[in-house]
C-alpha positions in Angstrom: 59.4 120.8 102.3 57.6 119.5 99.0 56.4 116.1 98.7 58.9 114.9 96.3 62.0 116.4 97.7 63.4 113.0 98.6 63.4 111.8 94.9 66.4 112.5 92.6 66.4 112.9 89.0 67.7 110.0 87.0 71.2 110.1 85.5 70.6 110.3 81.7 74.2 109.4 81.2 74.1 106.2 83.1 70.7 105.3 81.7 72.2 105.6 78.1 75.2 103.6 79.1 73.0 100.8 80.5 70.7 100.9 77.5 73.7 100.8 75.2 75.2 97.9 76.9 71.9 96.0 76.8 71.5 96.8 73.1 75.1 95.4 72.4 74.4 92.3 74.5 71.1 91.7 72.4 73.0 92.4 69.2 75.9 89.9 70.0 76.4 87.5 67.1 76.5 84.3 69.6 73.7 81.9 69.0 72.8 78.3 69.9 73.5 76.5 66.6 71.4 75.4 63.8 67.8 73.9 64.6 68.7 71.7 61.5 71.7 70.4 63.2 69.9 69.8 66.4 67.1 67.8 64.7 69.5 65.7 62.8 71.8 65.2 66.0 68.7 64.0 67.9 67.2 62.0 64.9 70.0 60.2 63.1 71.8 58.6 66.1 68.7 57.0 67.4 68.0 55.8 63.8 71.4 54.2 63.7 70.8 52.5 67.1 67.4 51.2 65.9 69.2 50.0 62.7 71.7 48.0 64.7 69.0 46.6 66.8 67.0 45.7 63.8 70.1 44.3 62.2 70.6 42.0 65.0 67.0 40.7 64.8 67.1 40.5 61.1 70.2 38.2 61.2 68.5 35.9 63.8 65.3 35.9 61.7 67.4 35.1 58.5 69.1 32.3 60.4 65.9 30.9 61.7 64.3 31.0 58.3 67.2 29.1 56.6 67.2 26.6 59.5 63.6 26.0 58.9 64.0 25.4 55.3 67.2 23.0 55.8 65.7 21.2 58.7 62.9 20.1 56.6 65.5 18.2 54.5 67.2 16.8 57.6 63.8 15.6 58.9 62.9 14.0 55.7 66.3 12.2 55.5 65.9 10.8 58.9 62.3 9.7 58.3 63.5 8.1 55.0 66.2 6.0 56.7 63.5 5.2 59.4 61.2 3.8 56.8 64.0 1.5 55.5 65.1 0.3 59.0 63.5 -3.2 60.0 64.1 -6.0 62.5 63.4 -9.7 62.4 64.5 -12.3 64.8 66.7 -9.8 66.5 68.5 -8.9 63.4 68.3 -5.1 62.4 68.5 -4.4 58.7 68.9 -0.8 57.5 68.7 0.1 53.8 69.8 3.6 53.6 67.8 5.1 50.5 69.2 7.4 48.0 66.4 9.9 48.7 68.0 10.5 52.2 71.1 12.2 50.4 69.2 13.6 47.5 68.4 16.8 49.1 72.1 17.6 49.8 73.8 16.8 46.4 73.3 20.4 45.2 75.6 21.7 47.7 78.9 19.6 47.5 80.7 21.9 50.1 78.5 20.3 53.0 79.6 17.2 54.8 76.9 14.8 55.7 77.1 12.2 58.6 74.6 9.5 59.7 74.3 6.8 62.1 71.8 4.1 63.4 72.1 2.4 66.8 70.3 -0.5 68.1 68.2 -0.4 71.4 71.1 -1.3 73.4 73.3 1.6 71.9 75.4 -0.3 69.7 76.4 0.9 66.2 74.3 -0.6 63.3 75.7 1.6 60.7 77.4 4.9 60.2 79.6 6.9 62.6 79.9 5.7 66.0 80.7 8.9 67.8 77.8 10.7 66.2 75.3 10.8 69.1 72.9 13.6 70.2 73.1 15.3 73.6 69.7 14.0 74.6 67.6 11.1 73.4 64.4 11.9 71.8 61.1 10.2 72.8 60.2 7.0 71.2 57.0 8.4 69.6 58.4 8.9 66.2 59.0 12.6 66.7 62.4 14.1 65.3 64.5 16.6 67.4 67.1 19.1 66.0 70.3 19.9 67.7 73.3 22.1 67.1 76.6 20.6 68.4 80.3 20.4 67.5 81.5 17.3 65.5 84.7 16.6 63.8 86.1 20.2 64.3 82.9 21.7 62.8 79.3 22.9 63.9 76.8 20.3 62.8 73.0 20.4 62.7 71.8 17.1 63.9 68.4 15.4 63.6 67.6 12.6 65.8 64.7 10.2 65.9 63.8 6.9 67.7 61.7 4.4 65.8 60.2 1.3 67.5 60.6 -1.9 65.3 58.3 -4.1 67.5 60.6 -7.1 67.6 60.6 -8.8 71.0 63.8 -10.5 70.1 65.8 -7.4 70.4 67.5 -6.7 73.7 67.4 -3.5 75.6 63.9 -2.6 73.9 62.5 -2.3 70.4 63.4 1.3 69.5 66.5 2.2 67.3 68.1 5.6 67.2 68.5 7.1 63.9 70.7 10.4 63.5 71.4 12.4 60.4 73.7 15.6 60.5 75.2 18.1 58.0 77.7 21.0 58.5 76.2 24.4 58.7 78.5 26.3 56.4 75.9 26.6 53.6 73.2 27.7 56.1 75.4 30.4 57.5 76.3 31.6 54.0 72.7 31.7 53.0 71.7 33.5 56.2 74.5 36.1 55.8 73.3 36.8 52.1 69.9 37.3 53.2 70.9 39.6 56.1 73.2 41.8 53.9 70.4 42.1 51.4 67.9 43.1 53.9 70.4 45.5 55.7 71.1 47.1 52.3 67.3 47.9 51.7 67.0 49.2 55.3 69.9 51.4 55.2 68.8 52.8 51.8 65.5 53.5 53.4 67.2 55.4 56.3 69.2 57.4 53.8 66.1 58.3 51.8 64.4 59.1 55.2 67.3 61.3 56.2 66.9 63.1 52.8 63.3 63.6 53.3 63.7 64.9 56.7 66.2 67.5 55.5 63.9 68.5 52.7 61.0 68.6 55.3 63.0 70.8 57.7 63.8 73.1 54.9 60.2 73.4 54.0 59.1 73.7 57.7 61.5 76.6 58.5 60.4 78.7 55.4 57.8 80.5 57.6 60.4 81.6 60.1 62.5 83.0 57.2 59.3 84.7 55.8 58.8 86.3 59.4 62.5 87.4 59.3 62.3 88.9 56.0 59.0 90.7 57.0 60.6 92.1 60.0 63.7 93.3 58.3 61.6 95.1 55.6 59.7 97.0 58.1 60.1 100.6 59.0 62.0 101.2 62.3 59.0 103.1 63.7 56.5 100.1 62.5 55.5 98.4 65.8 52.1 96.9 64.4 51.6 93.3 65.4 52.8 90.5 62.9 49.9 88.9 61.1 49.2 85.4 62.3 47.9 84.3 58.7 49.2 80.9 57.5 51.5 80.5 60.4 52.3 77.0 61.6 51.0 76.1 65.0 54.6 75.5 66.3 55.6 79.2 65.3 52.5 80.8 66.6 53.7 81.1 70.2 56.8 82.8 69.0 54.8 85.3 66.9 52.5 85.9 69.9 55.5 86.7 72.0 57.0 89.0 69.5 53.6 90.9 69.2 53.5 91.1 73.0 56.8 92.6 73.1 56.1 95.0 70.4 53.1 96.1 72.3 55.2 96.8 75.4 57.6 98.7 73.2 54.7 100.6 71.6 53.5 101.5 75.0 56.8 102.5 76.4 57.6 104.8 73.3 54.2 106.4 73.7 54.9 107.0 77.4 58.3 108.6 76.6 56.7 110.8 73.8 54.0 111.6 76.2 56.6 112.6 78.9 58.7 114.7 76.4 55.6 116.5 75.2 54.2 117.3 78.8 57.8 118.3 79.8 58.2 120.7 76.9 54.8 122.1 77.6 55.0 122.5 81.4 58.6 123.6 81.7 58.2 126.3 79.2 56.2 128.5 81.4 58.4 128.4 84.6 61.5 128.8 82.4 59.9 131.9 81.0 59.0 133.2 84.5 62.4 132.7 85.6 64.0 134.5 82.8 61.5 137.4 83.3 62.3 137.7 87.0 66.0 137.5 86.3 65.9 140.2 83.6 63.8 142.4 86.0 66.1 141.8 88.9 69.2 142.8 86.7 67.5 146.3 85.9 67.0 147.0 89.6 69.2 149.3 91.6 67.3 149.4 94.9 68.5 146.8 97.3 65.1 146.1 98.7 63.6 145.6 95.4 66.5 143.3 94.2 65.8 141.3 97.4 62.0 140.9 96.7 62.9 140.0 93.1 65.3 137.3 94.4 62.8 136.0 96.8 60.2 135.7 93.8 62.8 134.1 91.8 63.6 131.5 94.5 59.9 130.6 94.8 59.7 130.0 91.1 62.8 128.0 91.1 61.4 125.8 93.8 58.1 125.4 91.9 60.1 124.4 88.7 62.2 122.0 90.6 59.1 120.5 92.3 57.5 120.3 88.8 60.5 118.4 87.3 60.8 116.0 90.3 57.2 115.0 90.0 57.3 114.6 86.3 60.2 112.3 86.6 58.5 110.3 89.5 55.4 110.0 87.3 57.6 108.6 84.4 59.2 106.1 86.8 55.8 105.0 88.2 54.4 104.1 84.8 54.3 100.3 84.5 55.6 100.4 80.9 58.9 101.6 82.1 59.4 98.4 84.3 61.0 100.3 87.2 58.1 99.8 89.4 58.3 96.0 88.8 61.4 95.7 91.2 59.7 94.5 94.3 60.7 93.2 97.7 59.1 92.6 101.2 58.5 95.8 103.1 56.6 97.0 106.2 53.9 99.3 104.8 53.0 100.6 108.3 56.4 101.5 109.1 56.9 103.1 105.8 53.8 105.4 106.2 55.0 106.4 109.7 58.5 107.3 108.6 57.1 109.5 105.7 54.7 111.2 108.1 57.6 111.9 110.5 59.7 113.4 107.6 57.0 115.8 106.6 56.2 116.8 110.3 58.4 119.8 110.0 56.5 121.1 106.9 53.2 120.6 109.0 54.5 122.6 111.9 55.8 125.3 109.6 52.2 125.6 108.2 50.5 125.2 111.7 49.0 122.0 110.8 48.4 119.3 113.4 49.8 116.1 111.6 48.6 112.9 113.4 49.4 109.1 112.7 47.1 106.4 113.5 48.8 102.9 113.0 47.9 99.2 113.9 50.6 98.5 116.3 52.5 95.9 114.3 54.1 95.4 111.0 52.1 95.1 107.9 54.3 93.1 105.3 53.5 93.2 101.7 55.6 92.9 98.3 56.1 96.3 96.7 58.4 98.8 95.5 59.6 100.9 98.5 60.8 103.9 96.8 57.6 104.2 94.7 55.3 103.6 97.7 57.3 106.3 99.7 56.7 108.8 96.8 52.9 107.8 96.8 52.6 108.5 100.6 54.8 111.6 100.4 52.5 113.1 97.7 49.3 112.2 99.8 50.6 113.8 103.0 52.2 116.7 101.1 48.9 117.6 99.2 46.9 117.4 102.4 49.3 119.9 104.1 49.5 122.3 101.2 45.6 122.4 100.8 44.8 122.5 104.5 44.3 126.0 106.2 46.5 127.0 109.2 45.3 125.5 112.5 43.6 122.5 111.0 44.5 118.8 111.2 45.8 116.2 108.9 45.3 112.4 109.9 47.3 109.7 108.3 46.1 106.1 109.1 47.1 102.6 108.1 44.5 99.7 108.5 44.3 96.1 107.4 41.0 94.4 106.3 41.4 90.7 105.2 44.0 90.5 102.6 44.1 94.2 101.9 45.8 97.2 103.4 44.3 100.6 103.5 46.3 103.9 103.6 44.2 106.8 104.3 45.1 110.6 104.4 42.5 112.9 105.6 42.6 116.8 105.8 40.1 119.7 106.7 40.9 121.7 103.6 38.5 122.8 100.9 38.0 119.3 99.7 37.2 118.4 96.0 33.5 118.6 94.5 32.2 115.3 93.5 32.1 116.3 89.8 35.8 117.2 89.9 36.9 114.0 91.6 37.7 111.9 88.5 39.3 114.7 86.8 42.0 115.4 89.4 43.6 112.3 88.5 44.4 113.7 85.3 48.0 115.0 84.6 48.5 118.8 85.4 44.9 119.2 86.3 44.2 121.8 89.1 41.1 123.0 90.5 41.0 126.9 90.2 41.2 128.9 93.3 42.5 126.0 95.5 46.2 125.4 97.0 49.2 127.4 96.5 50.9 128.5 93.5 53.6 125.8 93.8 51.2 122.9 92.8 51.7 121.1 89.5 48.7 119.1 89.3 50.6 115.9 89.3 50.3 114.6 92.9 47.2 112.5 92.5 48.1 111.3 89.2 51.4 109.9 90.6 49.4 108.3 93.6 47.0 106.5 91.3 49.7 105.3 88.9 51.6 103.8 91.7 48.5 102.3 93.2 47.6 100.8 89.9 51.0 99.4 89.5 50.7 97.6 92.8 47.3 96.2 92.0 45.4 98.6 94.1 42.9 101.5 93.7 42.5 105.0 94.9 39.1 106.5 96.4 38.2 110.0 97.3 35.4 110.9 99.7 34.4 113.7 102.1 36.3 114.1 105.4 34.6 113.7 108.7 31.5 115.9 109.0 31.6 116.7 105.3 34.7 119.0 105.6 38.0 118.5 103.7 38.9 115.4 101.7 39.9 111.9 102.6 42.1 109.9 100.1 42.1 106.1 100.6 44.5 103.8 98.9 43.8 100.1 98.9 46.6 97.8 98.3 46.5 93.9 98.3 49.1 92.5 100.8 49.9 89.8 98.3 50.1 92.1 95.2 52.2 91.3 92.1 53.4 93.4 89.4 50.6 94.5 87.2 50.7 93.7 83.4 
């Protein structure tokens, strides 16, 4: 039993269908709409809301400004009447001057109302029902009110003036009121509001045009990147240059470059695999062809059986080589398969693999021992790949150990790390060769059996590195044999 008999070659047809479906999904024409439309949708409605809010406050400001201007005339009229109001011997005399009405003659559409009341509340002159909702203080100050009068809304100014006549009953302060309708005020405020709203709307329209122009300019770097990528050769995977690229686009360019690096590494791995396969499979196929042709020429049954036995060994060796090459290809991080991880019991996995290879050890008269920790050792990892790693370690130890020797498989935990060790009593590996044995297809001359492919330790290191671990080679107990230790972090994450 070889160390990779449990692995099955990938189904090329299935992989092609999956890659084809993925490519069609990526090439699908569906998209998320235009960025310009998204910006305008997020920009113009808030601007419209702001314009409405601003219009409300603009109308109020215009009305306040108009009231302030007109209220000066009201105040002046009330004070002018107050200056011509006197009392002597309890007789109140009011001489309403022409100046009190002079400020309103230009607007004949407005109606003017006035009244003067004595301290007791009696009407002296004017409209008897024209009274303010509240009496102002008798300090000579003017108060302004809005109130309905004669079916219209009027703006009323009220003032109390002391006449200092002790003969007056109820006090010595008269109440002077002056009012006008507000039609002219509202019309002027409306004109001011409309003029201001027109200017603001024009500004918003010009701003929207400028935003559209700015968006068109801002997206030009994306268009240049698109044209650059379309003009590239299909095999050109060099990074996109970051010169004169806006900072907002730089993360996209960086992601594209990172993805192209991954594609480049994946294509290099595929080319390396095809080159290795073409080089390594050629010799076994030539041997199989030679053996088959030699068997066809034989007439002696015993010679034919010997030829077929040799042919079977060569076939097994070729099968083991093909399986290991596929395993090594799947173990490479660039292929992404090893990134599929789940929680697993490392101690249980190692024990299961050791039990599966026990028949091979018995067949070769090897004492296969397992030393565990007595409890589960949980970690995040790719169970099939870790099984291949442990299988290759034990299989190599059995194949390179002489009959009657022992192979010890052990699992231990040290802090946040787990250590899987496989020690044998074989010929070992010289110190000068220990780094080279991790190279693909490298074999030490004169060691092992003819079925070895030189990929076992390369597979072990590739899987260990993908899990964030490392592999160490050292001498076995008493300086005899080889001990391979694989250190894996229990909280390992997929390597970059």
